N, C-alpha and C positions, 0 to 999 in steps of 0.2 A: 122856343115860344114861351111866353109868360102865361102860365096857367094858374098861378097862385096856389099850386099844389106842390107838396114835397114828398119825396119817396127816398128811402135809403137804398143805395145801389151797392152791389157787391164790390169787393176790392178789385180795382182795375189797374193796379200799379204794374202788373206784368204785361199790360197791353198798351198799345198806342190808340187813343181815341181819335178816329179819323173824322167822324161826323155825327151830328145829332139831327134827326129828321122825323117828320110826321109820315107814318105809313097811311097814305090817304084813304085807301079802301077800308081799313079797319078803324081809323082814327087814333091809333096807338102812336106813342112816341117811342122811337128806337135809337140805339146808339150803334154805329158801325165801328168795330174795333179791329186791330191788327195785332197778331202775335208773331213776332219776328222769329227767325231761325234760331232755335235754342241749341240744336244739336244736329248733326248731319242726318240722323235718322228721323227727325221731326221737321217736316216742311213748314214753311211759313203759311199761316192760315188767317182767314178773316172770320169774324164772328159778329152776330147781331144780338144785342141785348134788348129785350122788350121791357120797357120801363114799368108798365103796369103789373106784370107778373114777375119781374126781376129775375128773368131767366136768360142766361147767355147760351146761345146756340151757335155752334161752329158751322160755317158754310163752306169751308175750304177756300179755294181760290177760283170761284166760278167765272168763267170767261164766255162771252157771247160767241157763237160760231162765226160771227162777222168780224171778230177782232183779229188784229195782225198776229202772226206767229210769235214774234219777239215782243211780248207784251210787258215784261219786266215787273209784273205785280208781286213777284216773290221778294222783291227788295222793299216793298211797302210804299206807302205814300206819305206825304207830309201830315203831321198831326194837326188836329183842328186848332190847337192853340197857336200854331205857327202860321197856318193858312186855312182860315175857316172856309168850308165848302158852301156852296149855294144850292138850295133846293129849288128846282124849277121843273115844271111839267112832270111831276112824280119821279124825278131823277135827282140824285145828289151829284153835283158837278164839283169835282175835286181838283185842287191845284195839282197839276202834273207838269213838272218842268218840261217844256218842249224838248223832245229828244228826236234825233233823226231816225233812230230805229223804230220809233212808233209813228213816224210820219208827222211829227209835231202835233199830234192829235190831243184833244182834251179828254181826260179820263172821266167817265160817267158811271155812276152806280145806279142801276135800275132798282128802285126800292120795292117794286112789285115782284119782279122776277128774281130779285136778289142775285144779279150778275153784273159784271163789269162790261162796258162797251166804250166806244170812242165816238167823239164828235169831231168833225173836221174844223180846223181853225180858220180864221181869215188868212189871206195870203201874206203872212209875215213869217220870216225865217231869221234865225240867229238873233233874236231879240228877247228882252225880258217882258214877260206877260203876266198879268194878274187878273183873275176873274173878278167880276163885279156885278152888282145888280143895280140897274138904273132906277131912279125914283118911279118910273112908269111900270116897274116890275119886270122889265126885259133883262135878259142875260147879256152881259157884255164883257169886253176885255179892255184893259189899258195896256198899251204897248209902248215900250221905250227901248232905246238902243244906248249902249254904253258910249260915252263921249259924244253924244248928240243931244242937243237942247230941244228935242221935240218929243211930245207925248201924243199918242193917237188913242182915240176912244172908238172902239168898234162895237156894234150892236148886232146880235143874232136876230135878223129881221124875220126869217122864215125857218123855224126850228126843224120842221120835218125835212126840208130840202137843204138844210145847212147853208143858208144864204146870209152872209155877213155884209154889213154896210159900214163904211167909215163915216162916223157922225161928227167927229171933231178932230182937228189937228191943232195942237197948241204949241206955239213957239215959246220956250221958256227963257 
């Protein structure tokens, strides 16, 4: 967000910045970071940096009880510079390459509870997907398949019930 304010942040070179978001209930801006596995004794952890107080707080690897057993979060997620997340409904939606072990779900970071959870994707398998935000503010996915000249745009019509609607199929 463009606030026209500047603040010096601590050195984050040892961390991957996963996302920058607004903590809606407090109005603060925060940075979600990931610290990879440095040594077998030190597990991978996530941290939250509160920009206004410039404090980095480690939160471990918090998983919602509803999440699948094989969540794979210890491997980390794509950095924000590679795949910018989308903040929607107080959640940070992260690019999570669809994997069969996670049921092809989309990784979501609940910014209030500070825990990870998953959203069901549209009925697409074995395809390349990218998160996007429609001009209307809705959450969506672009879906393509290797060696196919088709691009599909899906919109999450009902967030609570995870209902996806195919809104465009484009022949390239």
